[in-house]
DSSP file (Angstrom, degrees, kcal/mol; ACC not computed):
  #  RESIDUE AA STRUCTURE BP1 BP2  ACC     N-H-->O    O-->H-N    N-H-->O    O-->H-N    TCO  KAPPA ALPHA  PHI   PSI    X-CA   Y-CA   Z-CA
    1    1 A V              0   0    0      0, 0.0     2,-0.4     0, 0.0    26,-0.2   0.000 360.0 360.0 360.0 131.4    0.0    0.0    0.0
    2    2 A R  E     -A   26   0A   0     24,-2.3    24,-3.0     0, 0.0     2,-0.3  -0.970 360.0-124.6-122.3 142.2    1.3    3.5   -0.9
    3    3 A L  E     -A   25   0A   0     -2,-0.4    22,-0.2    22,-0.2     3,-0.1  -0.667  30.6-177.9 -83.1 138.1   -0.3    6.7    0.1
    4    4 A G  E     -     0   0A   0     20,-3.4    -1,-0.1    -2,-0.3    21,-0.0  -0.087  46.0 -21.9-108.7-147.5   -1.2    9.1   -2.7
    5    5 A A  E     -     0   0A   0     18,-0.1    19,-2.5    -2,-0.1     2,-0.4  -0.271  58.8-164.4 -63.9 148.0   -2.7   12.6   -2.6
    6    6 A M  E     -A   23   0A   0     17,-0.2     2,-0.3    -3,-0.1    17,-0.2  -0.985   8.1-178.3-132.6 144.2   -4.7   13.7    0.4
    7    7 A R  E     -A   22   0A   0     15,-2.1    15,-2.3    -2,-0.4     2,-0.3  -0.993   0.7-177.8-145.1 141.7   -7.0   16.6    0.9
    8    8 A F  E     -A   21   0A   0     -2,-0.3     2,-0.3    13,-0.2    13,-0.2  -0.976   3.4-173.9-136.8 147.3   -8.9   17.8    3.9
    9    9 A A  E     -A   20   0A   0     11,-2.6    11,-2.8    -2,-0.3     2,-0.3  -0.998  17.6-136.0-141.9 141.4  -11.4   20.7    4.5
   10   10 A R  E     -A   19   0A   0     -2,-0.3     9,-0.2     9,-0.2     7,-0.0  -0.747  17.9-173.1 -99.8 147.6  -13.0   21.9    7.7
   11   11 A Q  E     -A   18   0A   0      7,-3.5     7,-2.8    -2,-0.3     2,-0.1  -0.999  25.3-122.0-136.6 131.5  -16.6   22.8    8.0
   12   12 A P  E     -A   17   0A   0      0, 0.0     2,-0.3     0, 0.0     5,-0.2  -0.489  36.7-177.0 -68.1 146.0  -18.3   24.4   11.0
   13   13 A S  E >   -A   16   0A   0      3,-2.2     3,-1.3    -2,-0.1    31,-0.0  -0.908  42.3-106.2-137.9 167.9  -21.1   22.2   12.4
   14   14 A T  T 3  S+     0   0    0     -2,-0.3     3,-0.1     1,-0.3    -1,-0.0   0.738 121.0  50.3 -66.5 -21.2  -23.7   22.5   15.1
   15   15 A E  T 3  S-     0   0    0      1,-0.1     2,-0.4    31,-0.0    -1,-0.3   0.410 127.2 -86.2 -97.5   1.2  -21.7   20.0   17.2
   16   16 A G  E <  S-A   13   0A   0     -3,-1.3    -3,-2.2    30,-0.1     2,-0.4  -0.947  84.6  -5.3 137.1-116.7  -18.4   21.8   16.8
   17   17 A L  E     -AB  12  45A   0     28,-2.3    28,-3.3    -2,-0.4     2,-0.4  -0.953  52.3-162.2-122.0 137.5  -16.0   21.2   13.9
   18   18 A Q  E     -AB  11  44A   0     -7,-2.8    -7,-3.5    -2,-0.4     2,-0.5  -0.968   2.9-163.7-118.4 135.0  -16.3   18.8   11.1
   19   19 A V  E     -AB  10  43A   0     24,-3.0    24,-2.8    -2,-0.4     2,-0.4  -0.979   3.9-167.3-120.6 121.7  -13.3   17.7    8.9
   20   20 A D  E     +AB   9  42A   0    -11,-2.8   -11,-2.6    -2,-0.5     2,-0.3  -0.877  17.4 167.0-106.1 139.4  -13.9   16.0    5.6
   21   21 A G  E     -AB   8  41A   0     20,-2.6    20,-2.9    -2,-0.4     2,-0.4  -0.980  28.8-149.9-150.6 162.1  -11.1   14.4    3.7
   22   22 A V  E     -AB   7  40A   0    -15,-2.3   -15,-2.1    -2,-0.3     2,-0.5  -0.999  11.5-169.4-133.6 129.6  -10.0   12.0    1.0
   23   23 A V  E     -AB   6  39A   0     16,-2.3    16,-3.0    -2,-0.4     2,-0.5  -0.985  16.3-141.3-119.6 125.1   -6.9    9.9    1.0
   24   24 A M  E     - B   0  38A   0    -19,-2.5   -20,-3.4    -2,-0.5     2,-0.4  -0.740  17.8-165.6 -86.3 128.7   -5.8    8.1   -2.2
   25   25 A L  E     -AB   3  37A   0     12,-3.4    12,-3.0    -2,-0.5     2,-0.6  -0.956  10.4-156.2-115.8 133.2   -4.4    4.6   -1.6
   26   26 A H  E     -AB   2  36A   0    -24,-3.0   -24,-2.3    -2,-0.4     2,-0.4  -0.938  19.8-172.7-109.7 111.9   -2.5    2.6   -4.2
   27   27 A V  E     + B   0  35A   0      8,-3.2     8,-3.3    -2,-0.6     2,-0.4  -0.873   9.1 175.4-112.6 133.3   -2.8   -1.1   -3.4
   28   28 A Q        -     0   0    0     -2,-0.4     2,-0.2     6,-0.2     6,-0.1  -0.954  12.0-161.9-142.3 121.8   -0.9   -3.8   -5.2
   29   29 A D    >   -     0   0    0      4,-0.4     3,-2.0    -2,-0.4    -2,-0.0  -0.513  54.8 -60.9 -87.1 166.0   -0.9   -7.6   -4.4
   30   30 A D  T 3  S-     0   0    0      1,-0.3    -1,-0.2    -2,-0.2     0, 0.0  -0.234 120.2  -8.7 -50.7 126.0    1.9   -9.8   -5.8
   31   31 A H  T 3  S+     0   0    0      1,-0.2    -1,-0.3    -3,-0.1    -3,-0.0   0.682 108.7 118.4  60.0  23.1    1.9   -9.8   -9.6
   32   32 A Q  S <  S-     0   0    0     -3,-2.0    -1,-0.2     1,-0.1     3,-0.1  -0.846  71.3 -98.6-114.6 153.9   -1.3   -7.8   -9.8
   33   33 A P        -     0   0    0      0, 0.0    -4,-0.4     0, 0.0     2,-0.3  -0.302  49.8 -91.8 -64.7 156.4   -2.0   -4.4  -11.3
   34   34 A V        -     0   0    0     -6,-0.1     2,-0.5    -8,-0.0    -6,-0.2  -0.527  38.7-154.5 -70.6 131.4   -2.1   -1.4   -9.0
   35   35 A A  E     -B   27   0A   0     -8,-3.3    -8,-3.2    -2,-0.3     2,-0.5  -0.926   5.0-147.5-106.7 132.4   -5.6   -0.7   -7.7
   36   36 A T  E     -B   26   0A   0     -2,-0.5    28,-2.3   -10,-0.2     2,-0.4  -0.873  19.1-178.4-102.2 129.7   -6.4    2.9   -6.6
   37   37 A R  E     -BC  25  63A   0    -12,-3.0   -12,-3.4    -2,-0.5     2,-0.5  -0.960  20.4-138.8-127.6 144.8   -8.9    3.4   -3.8
   38   38 A E  E     -BC  24  62A   0     24,-2.6    24,-2.3    -2,-0.4     2,-0.7  -0.900   9.3-156.5-101.3 127.8  -10.2    6.5   -2.2
   39   39 A L  E     -BC  23  61A   0    -16,-3.0   -16,-2.3    -2,-0.5     2,-0.5  -0.926  12.9-157.7-102.4 112.8  -10.6    6.5    1.5
   40   40 A V  E     -BC  22  60A   0     20,-3.0    20,-2.1    -2,-0.7     2,-0.3  -0.814  12.9-170.6 -97.3 124.9  -13.3    9.1    2.4
   41   41 A L  E     -BC  21  59A   0    -20,-2.9   -20,-2.6    -2,-0.5     2,-0.4  -0.878  17.3-176.5-119.2 146.6  -13.1   10.3    6.0
   42   42 A R  E     -BC  20  58A   0     16,-2.2    16,-2.7    -2,-0.3     2,-0.4  -0.942  11.1-177.8-139.8 119.4  -15.4   12.5    8.1
   43   43 A A  E     -BC  19  57A   0    -24,-2.8   -24,-3.0    -2,-0.4     2,-0.4  -0.937   9.8-158.0-118.3 139.6  -14.3   13.5   11.6
   44   44 A Q  E     -BC  18  56A   0     12,-2.6    11,-3.1    -2,-0.4    12,-1.4  -0.963   9.8-168.6-119.2 136.1  -16.3   15.5   14.1
   45   45 A F  E     -BC  17  54A   0    -28,-3.3   -28,-2.3    -2,-0.4     2,-0.3  -0.924   5.1-166.5-123.6 146.4  -14.6   17.4   17.0
   46   46 A A  E     - C   0  53A   0      7,-2.3     7,-2.7    -2,-0.4     2,-0.6  -0.894  27.6-113.7-123.7 158.2  -16.1   19.1   20.1
   47   47 A S  E     + C   0  52A   0     -2,-0.3     2,-0.4     5,-0.2    -2,-0.0  -0.835  36.2 173.7 -94.4 123.7  -14.4   21.5   22.5
   48   48 A R  E >  S- C   0  51A   0      3,-2.8     3,-1.4    -2,-0.6    -2,-0.0  -0.967  73.2 -13.5-132.5 116.2  -14.0   20.0   26.0
   49   49 A G  T 3  S-     0   0    0     -2,-0.4    -1,-0.1     1,-0.3    -2,-0.0   0.816 127.8 -57.2  63.7  29.6  -12.1   22.0   28.5
   50   50 A G  T 3  S+     0   0    0      1,-0.2    -1,-0.3     0, 0.0    -3,-0.1   0.521 119.0 104.6  80.3   4.7  -10.7   24.2   25.8
   51   51 A Q  E <  S-C   48   0A   0     -3,-1.4    -3,-2.8    -5,-0.0    -1,-0.2  -0.914  76.1-110.1-119.4 145.2   -9.2   21.3   23.9
   52   52 A P  E     -C   47   0A   0      0, 0.0     2,-0.4     0, 0.0    -5,-0.2  -0.542  33.4-168.0 -73.3 137.5  -10.5   19.6   20.7
   53   53 A V  E     -C   46   0A   0     -7,-2.7    -7,-2.3    -2,-0.2     2,-0.5  -0.995  23.2-124.4-128.1 128.0  -11.9   16.1   21.3
   54   54 A L  E     +C   45   0A   0     -2,-0.4    -9,-0.2    -9,-0.2     3,-0.1  -0.583  34.4 169.8 -70.0 120.7  -12.7   13.6   18.5
   55   55 A T  E     +     0   0A   0    -11,-3.1     2,-0.3    -2,-0.5   -10,-0.2   0.648  61.9  14.0-109.0 -20.2  -16.3   12.6   18.9
   56   56 A R  E     -C   44   0A   0    -12,-1.4   -12,-2.6     2,-0.0     2,-0.4  -0.974  53.9-173.9-156.6 140.7  -17.0   10.7   15.7
   57   57 A L  E     -C   43   0A   0     -2,-0.3     2,-0.4   -14,-0.2   -14,-0.2  -0.967   7.7-177.4-138.8 121.7  -15.0    9.2   12.8
   58   58 A N  E     -C   42   0A   0    -16,-2.7   -16,-2.2    -2,-0.4     2,-0.4  -0.942   3.1-177.4-117.7 140.7  -16.6    7.8    9.7
   59   59 A A  E     +C   41   0A   0     -2,-0.4     2,-0.3   -18,-0.2   -18,-0.2  -0.996   5.0 171.7-136.9 142.0  -14.7    6.1    6.9
   60   60 A S  E     -C   40   0A   0    -20,-2.1   -20,-3.0    -2,-0.4     2,-0.4  -0.958  20.4-134.5-144.2 162.7  -15.8    4.7    3.6
   61   61 A E  E     -C   39   0A   0     -2,-0.3     2,-0.4   -22,-0.2   -22,-0.2  -0.925  11.5-169.6-123.8 141.5  -14.0    3.4    0.5
   62   62 A T  E     -C   38   0A   0    -24,-2.3   -24,-2.6    -2,-0.4     2,-0.4  -0.977  17.6-138.5-125.1 146.5  -14.6    3.9   -3.2
   63   63 A V  E      C   37   0A   0     -2,-0.4   -26,-0.2   -26,-0.2    -2,-0.0  -0.857 360.0 360.0-106.6 136.3  -12.8    1.9   -5.9
   64   64 A R              0   0    0    -28,-2.3   -27,-0.1    -2,-0.4    -1,-0.1   0.359 360.0 360.0-111.7 360.0  -11.4    3.5   -9.1
C-alpha cells in the first residue's frame, strides 16, 4: 500500500468542527496491477475543557 494525494477541508457544524477528507491509496498484491482506492473520511470534533476532542469518525471506500 502506498499513500497518494490527500485533501482535507474543515466545516463548521452545530456540534463543533467537522473535517472532511479524501486519502488516495495505491494497493498492489503480488503480480497484480495497482488498484487505486479512495478512503473518504469525516471526523467531528467538540471542544471540551478548551481542547479539541474527536467525537465521531466515519470512513468509507470507493474503488477506481
